[in-house]
C-alpha positions as CSV (number, residue, x, y, z in Angstrom):
1,I,0.0,0.0,0.0
2,E,2.8,2.4,0.9
3,A,4.1,2.2,-2.7
4,L,0.7,2.8,-4.4
5,F,0.3,6.5,-3.4
6,P,3.7,7.7,-4.4
7,R,3.2,6.1,-7.8
8,L,-0.1,7.8,-8.1
9,A,1.5,11.1,-7.1
10,E,4.1,10.7,-9.8
11,A,1.2,9.8,-12.3
12,A,-0.5,13.0,-11.3
13,E,2.6,15.1,-12.0
14,A,3.0,13.4,-15.3
15,G,-0.6,14.0,-16.3
16,D,-1.2,10.3,-16.5
17,H,-4.9,10.3,-15.6
18,A,-5.4,6.7,-16.9
19,A,-2.9,5.4,-14.3
20,I,-4.7,7.2,-11.5
21,L,-8.2,6.0,-12.6
22,A,-6.9,2.4,-13.0
23,A,-6.1,2.3,-9.3
24,F,-9.9,2.4,-8.5
25,A,-11.8,-0.9,-8.0
26,P,-14.6,-1.5,-10.6
27,E,-17.3,-1.1,-7.9
28,A,-15.9,2.3,-7.0
29,R,-17.6,4.2,-9.9
30,E,-18.6,7.2,-7.8
31,A,-15.2,7.7,-6.3
32,R,-13.5,7.2,-9.7
33,D,-15.9,9.7,-11.4
34,A,-15.2,12.3,-8.7
35,A,-11.4,11.8,-9.2
36,A,-11.8,12.1,-12.9
37,A,-13.7,15.4,-12.4
38,I,-10.9,16.7,-10.2
39,L,-8.3,15.7,-12.7
40,Q,-10.1,17.7,-15.4
41,Q,-10.1,20.8,-13.3
42,F,-6.7,20.7,-11.7
43,T,-3.3,20.4,-13.4
44,P,-0.7,19.6,-10.8
45,E,2.9,20.6,-11.1
46,E,4.0,19.2,-7.8
47,V,2.4,16.5,-5.6
48,R,4.1,15.4,-2.4
49,I,2.9,13.1,0.3
50,T,3.9,14.6,3.5
51,T,2.5,12.1,6.1
52,M,0.8,8.7,5.7
53,Q,-0.8,6.2,8.1
54,V,-1.9,2.8,6.9
55,A,-4.1,0.4,8.8
56,V,-4.8,-3.2,7.7
57,P,-7.1,-4.8,10.2
58,A,-6.5,-8.5,10.9
59,G,-9.1,-10.6,9.3
60,S,-10.8,-7.7,7.6
61,P,-13.2,-8.8,4.8
62,A,-11.7,-8.9,1.4
63,R,-8.4,-7.9,3.0
64,G,-9.5,-4.2,3.3
65,A,-7.2,-1.5,4.4
66,R,-7.3,2.3,5.2
67,A,-4.7,4.9,4.3
68,E,-4.8,8.4,5.7
69,F,-2.4,11.0,4.3
70,L,-1.6,14.6,3.7
71,V,-0.6,15.8,0.2
72,R,1.0,19.1,-0.5
73,T,0.2,20.1,-4.0
74,R,0.9,23.0,-6.4
75,G,-0.6,23.6,-9.8
76,T,-3.4,25.4,-11.6
77,L,-7.1,25.2,-11.4
78,R,-9.1,25.2,-14.7
79,G,-5.9,26.0,-16.6
80,A,-5.4,29.5,-15.2
81,T,-5.8,29.9,-11.4
82,P,-2.6,29.0,-9.4
83,W,-3.4,26.8,-6.4
84,N,-1.0,25.8,-3.7
85,G,-2.2,23.8,-0.6
86,I,-2.5,20.7,1.5
87,V,-5.2,18.1,1.0
88,D,-6.2,15.5,3.6
89,F,-7.1,12.1,2.1
90,D,-8.9,9.2,3.8
91,V,-8.8,6.2,1.4
92,Q,-10.4,2.8,1.8
93,L,-8.8,0.0,-0.2
94,R,-9.2,-3.7,-0.9
95,N,-6.7,-6.3,-1.9
96,D,-7.1,-7.7,-5.4
97,G,-4.5,-10.5,-5.5
98,D,-1.1,-8.7,-6.1
99,R,-2.4,-5.1,-5.8
100,W,-4.5,-2.8,-3.8
101,L,-7.4,-1.0,-5.3
102,I,-9.2,2.2,-4.1
103,V,-12.8,1.6,-3.1
104,D,-13.6,4.9,-1.6
105,V,-12.0,8.4,-1.0
106,D,-12.9,11.0,1.5
107,I,-11.3,14.4,1.4
108,P,-12.3,15.9,4.8
109,D,-10.0,18.9,4.5
110,E,-8.1,21.0,1.9
111,R,-6.2,24.0,2.9
112,P,-5.1,26.6,0.3
113,L,-1.7,28.1,1.2
114,G,-2.1,31.2,-1.0
115,R,-1.0,32.2,-4.4
116,R,2.4,31.3,-5.7
């Protein structure tokens, strides 16, 4: 799990929307659609995970897990407005053989840090 999110941060910086959306479980249509909408509105230049906590409960159904992390990001909104801030993510995952898939995402807090 710890390797998944740095890969997704790199994909975001590279503009690889397909790689990000492929990390969602098939049943996570609502979360995937929300992510796709955000990716259409925001072009990141820098995406850095600053803290991460991962919990994998013993005996959880479908080998579920939860990852909570803060991301510092810098880029542009809708192609013109600079945005620099910290976003708090709470992500539910499930194991699918040799990989972890995102089943839900909650963004309880985002804090703009001002203009560049």
